[in-house]
LUMVOGU-767975 format. One record per residue: x, y, z of N, C-alpha, C in turn. Coordinates in nm, 4 decimals, padded with zeros to 6 digits. Atoms other than C-alpha are relative to their C-alpha. Layout:
! LUMVOGU-767975
R / X / Y / Z / X / Y / Z / X / Y / Z
...
! end
This chain:
! LUMVOGU-767975
R / 00.1155 / -00.0186 / -00.0946 / 26.6425 / 07.0810 / 25.3402 / -00.0611 / 00.1024 / -00.0968
R / 00.0773 / -00.0610 / 00.0605 / 26.3097 / 07.2670 / 25.1633 / -00.0963 / 00.0422 / 00.0609
R / 00.1257 / -00.1200 / -00.0114 / 26.0192 / 07.5278 / 25.1957 / -00.1468 / -00.1043 / 00.0013
R / 00.1049 / 00.0623 / -00.0228 / 25.7020 / 07.3410 / 25.2672 / -00.1178 / 00.1440 / -00.0167
R / 00.1590 / -00.0809 / 00.0352 / 25.3649 / 07.4924 / 25.1694 / -00.0566 / 00.0082 / 00.1001
R / 00.0776 / -00.0256 / -00.1181 / 25.1874 / 07.6696 / 25.4052 / -00.2025 / -00.0643 / 00.0306
R / 00.1384 / 00.0935 / 00.0205 / 24.7843 / 07.5175 / 25.4477 / -00.0798 / 00.1237 / -00.1379
R / 00.0412 / -00.0963 / 00.0870 / 24.6333 / 07.7888 / 25.2296 / 00.0434 / 00.0206 / -00.1463
R / -00.0812 / 00.0476 / 00.0542 / 24.8770 / 07.6949 / 24.9832 / -00.0456 / -00.1851 / -00.0757
R / 00.0453 / 00.1210 / 00.0001 / 24.7954 / 07.3243 / 24.9766 / -00.1244 / -00.0125 / -00.0509
R / 00.1485 / 00.0106 / 00.0485 / 24.4265 / 07.3838 / 24.9326 / -00.0108 / 00.0616 / -00.0901
R / 00.0143 / -00.0306 / 00.1741 / 24.4495 / 07.5731 / 24.6219 / 00.0567 / -00.1096 / -00.0805
R / -00.0075 / 00.1647 / 00.1143 / 24.6402 / 07.2465 / 24.4633 / -00.0856 / -00.0842 / 00.0555
R / 00.1020 / 00.1001 / -00.0102 / 24.3855 / 07.0260 / 24.6256 / -00.0670 / 00.0113 / -00.1176
R / 00.0688 / 00.0319 / 00.0888 / 24.1502 / 07.1943 / 24.4010 / 00.0389 / 00.0533 / -00.0593
R / -00.0463 / 00.0656 / 00.1168 / 24.2871 / 07.2743 / 24.1020 / 00.0793 / -00.1101 / -00.0817
R / -00.0513 / 00.1690 / 00.0916 / 24.3767 / 06.9071 / 24.0542 / -00.1529 / -00.0888 / 00.0336
R / 00.1358 / 00.1575 / -00.0401 / 23.9765 / 06.8181 / 24.1826 / -00.0073 / -00.0191 / 00.0243
R / 00.0274 / 00.1069 / -00.1465 / 24.0055 / 06.6901 / 24.4866 / -00.0516 / 00.0482 / 00.1086
R / 00.0946 / -00.0489 / -00.1193 / 23.7519 / 06.7189 / 24.7899 / 00.1379 / -00.0331 / 00.0998
R / -00.0599 / 00.0332 / -00.1408 / 23.9032 / 06.7108 / 25.1213 / -00.0406 / -00.0906 / 00.0585
R / 00.0033 / 00.1244 / -00.0027 / 23.7709 / 06.4045 / 25.1934 / 00.0441 / -00.1129 / -00.0608
R / -00.0539 / 00.0268 / 00.0928 / 23.9602 / 06.2722 / 24.9581 / 00.1836 / -00.0144 / 00.0507
R / -00.0551 / -00.0027 / -00.0797 / 24.2659 / 06.3593 / 25.1146 / 00.0404 / -00.0609 / 00.1360
R / 00.0437 / 00.1253 / -00.1113 / 24.1334 / 06.2236 / 25.4340 / 00.0604 / -00.1321 / 00.0115
R / -00.0141 / 00.1430 / -00.0369 / 24.1322 / 05.9628 / 25.3499 / 00.1202 / -00.1148 / -00.0423
R / -00.1624 / 00.0853 / 00.0607 / 24.4641 / 05.8820 / 25.1674 / 00.1276 / 00.0624 / 00.1014
R / -00.0672 / -00.0737 / -00.1910 / 24.6270 / 06.0939 / 25.5475 / -00.0465 / -00.1030 / 00.0592
R / 00.0894 / 00.0339 / -00.0852 / 24.3527 / 05.8620 / 25.7429 / 00.0107 / 00.0778 / 00.1080
R / 00.0634 / -00.0945 / -00.1034 / 24.2326 / 06.1435 / 25.9002 / -00.0951 / 00.0365 / -00.0500
R / 00.1352 / -00.0272 / 00.0527 / 23.9386 / 06.3141 / 25.9446 / -00.0300 / 00.1203 / -00.1084
R / -00.0590 / -00.1395 / 00.0913 / 23.8289 / 06.5762 / 25.6859 / -00.0225 / 00.1242 / 00.1049
R / 00.0015 / -00.1677 / -00.0160 / 23.7717 / 06.8423 / 25.9291 / 00.1261 / 00.0534 / 00.0956
R / -00.1243 / -00.0125 / -00.0497 / 24.1346 / 06.7846 / 26.0809 / 00.1340 / 00.0813 / -00.1910
R / -00.0400 / -00.0933 / 00.0998 / 24.2099 / 06.8878 / 25.6571 / 00.0107 / 00.1156 / 00.0394
R / 00.0428 / -00.1459 / -00.0454 / 24.0144 / 07.1645 / 25.7399 / 00.0879 / 00.1008 / 00.0432
R / -00.0737 / -00.1250 / -00.0633 / 24.1970 / 07.2959 / 25.9918 / 00.1891 / 00.0214 / -00.0361
R / -00.1536 / -00.0170 / 00.0923 / 24.5621 / 07.2299 / 25.8363 / -00.0502 / 00.0500 / -00.1052
R / 00.0699 / -00.1250 / 00.1585 / 24.4109 / 07.4193 / 25.4986 / 00.0022 / 00.1305 / 00.0808
R / 00.0712 / -00.1389 / -00.0653 / 24.3058 / 07.7238 / 25.7401 / 00.1108 / 00.0240 / 00.1008
R / -00.1309 / -00.0215 / -00.0599 / 24.6741 / 07.6950 / 25.9204 / -00.0267 / 00.0329 / 00.1302
R / 00.0328 / -00.0362 / -00.1399 / 24.4665 / 07.6447 / 26.2671 / 00.0894 / -00.1086 / 00.1028
R / -00.0648 / 00.1103 / -00.1090 / 24.6829 / 07.3253 / 26.3224 / 00.1875 / -00.0110 / -00.0906
R / -00.0301 / 00.0145 / 00.1446 / 25.0460 / 07.2992 / 26.1727 / 00.0241 / -00.1385 / -00.0208
R / -00.0085 / 00.1539 / 00.0048 / 25.0832 / 06.9954 / 25.9756 / 00.1201 / -00.0701 / -00.0166
R / -00.0976 / 00.1034 / -00.0007 / 25.3275 / 06.6922 / 26.0460 / 00.0462 / -00.0210 / -00.1574
R / -00.0755 / -00.0047 / 00.1747 / 25.6158 / 06.6636 / 25.7667 / -00.0596 / -00.2063 / -00.0307
R / 00.0987 / 00.1375 / 00.0762 / 25.4905 / 06.2609 / 25.7295 / -00.1129 / 00.0611 / -00.0203
R / 00.1284 / -00.0429 / 00.0656 / 25.1747 / 06.3949 / 25.6519 / 00.0206 / 00.1214 / -00.0656
R / -00.0769 / -00.0701 / 00.1480 / 25.2798 / 06.6709 / 25.4357 / 00.0497 / -00.0981 / -00.1388
R / -00.1008 / 00.0427 / 00.1064 / 25.5137 / 06.4897 / 25.2460 / -00.1157 / -00.1096 / -00.0748
R / 00.1675 / 00.1041 / 00.0436 / 25.1804 / 06.2132 / 25.1778 / -00.1027 / 00.0738 / -00.0394
R / 00.0762 / -00.0707 / 00.1017 / 24.9848 / 06.5041 / 25.0479 / 00.0172 / 00.0268 / -00.0805
R / -00.0574 / -00.0293 / 00.1336 / 25.2146 / 06.6281 / 24.7827 / 00.0438 / -00.1276 / -00.0582
R / -00.0202 / 00.1374 / 00.0606 / 25.2895 / 06.2793 / 24.6854 / -00.1505 / -00.0414 / -00.0685
R / 00.1354 / 00.0467 / 00.0375 / 24.9193 / 06.2316 / 24.6658 / -00.0540 / 00.1154 / -00.0646
R / 00.0324 / -00.1025 / 00.1388 / 24.8178 / 06.5337 / 24.4599 / 00.0778 / -00.0255 / -00.1110
R / -00.0355 / 00.0247 / 00.1104 / 25.0446 / 06.4074 / 24.2148 / -00.0063 / -00.1930 / -00.0659
R / -00.0144 / 00.1093 / 00.0234 / 24.9667 / 06.0643 / 24.2008 / -00.0866 / -00.0433 / -00.1032
R / 00.1407 / 00.0634 / 00.0713 / 24.7787 / 05.8442 / 23.9384 / -00.1280 / 00.0035 / 00.0802
R / 00.1263 / 00.0359 / -00.0462 / 24.5432 / 05.7370 / 24.2204 / -00.0762 / 00.1879 / -00.0007
R / 00.0679 / -00.0915 / 00.0001 / 24.4220 / 06.0937 / 24.2424 / -00.0704 / 00.0514 / -00.1083
R / 00.0770 / -00.0079 / 00.1003 / 24.3791 / 06.1496 / 23.9055 / -00.1236 / -00.1165 / -00.0496
R / 00.1163 / 00.1370 / 00.0338 / 24.1937 / 05.8058 / 23.8975 / -00.1305 / 00.0481 / 00.0363
R / 00.0936 / -00.0606 / -00.0553 / 23.9660 / 05.9474 / 24.1421 / -00.0804 / 00.1477 / -00.0907
R / 00.0402 / -00.1156 / 00.0840 / 23.8893 / 06.3097 / 23.9567 / -00.1100 / -00.0212 / -00.0785
R / 00.0652 / 00.0920 / 00.1378 / 23.8278 / 06.0774 / 23.6389 / -00.1265 / -00.0651 / 00.0545
R / 00.1085 / 00.1269 / -00.0355 / 23.5788 / 05.8414 / 23.8176 / -00.0939 / 00.1370 / 00.0147
R / 00.1309 / -00.0825 / 00.0384 / 23.3607 / 06.1735 / 23.9546 / 00.0010 / 00.1070 / -00.0426
R / 00.0922 / -00.0315 / 00.0815 / 23.3505 / 06.3136 / 23.6969 / -00.0469 / -00.0198 / -00.1007
R / 00.0675 / 00.0825 / 00.0541 / 23.2633 / 06.0671 / 23.5067 / -00.1500 / -00.0140 / 00.0710
R / 00.1441 / -00.0249 / -00.0741 / 22.9586 / 06.0471 / 23.7774 / -00.0586 / 00.0891 / -00.0204
R / 00.0283 / -00.1919 / 00.0082 / 22.8658 / 06.4488 / 23.7144 / -00.0687 / -00.0289 / -00.1324
R / 00.0162 / 00.0176 / 00.0820 / 22.8420 / 06.3673 / 23.3642 / -00.1115 / -00.0864 / -00.0116
R / 00.0494 / 00.0981 / 00.0120 / 22.6438 / 06.0376 / 23.4042 / -00.1832 / 00.0691 / -00.0033
R / 00.1475 / -00.0218 / -00.0321 / 22.3377 / 06.2049 / 23.5384 / -00.0925 / 00.0843 / -00.0579
! end
């Protein structure tokens, strides 16, 4: 058994990693406004979505997304 993070904690982790709600929504195959509701604790996050979210935050794919976004900003 483990303790699940709260919505605001997931939001804080997402921001610290440099990700946006759209990144999480795409990975979880949900709409961005659903991610907002989860982060603002208007809905409880299902365990399967939670596990996928945590796994994505620590993935190479997430780091690649942030790197691409950073490169685009520096090229402007």
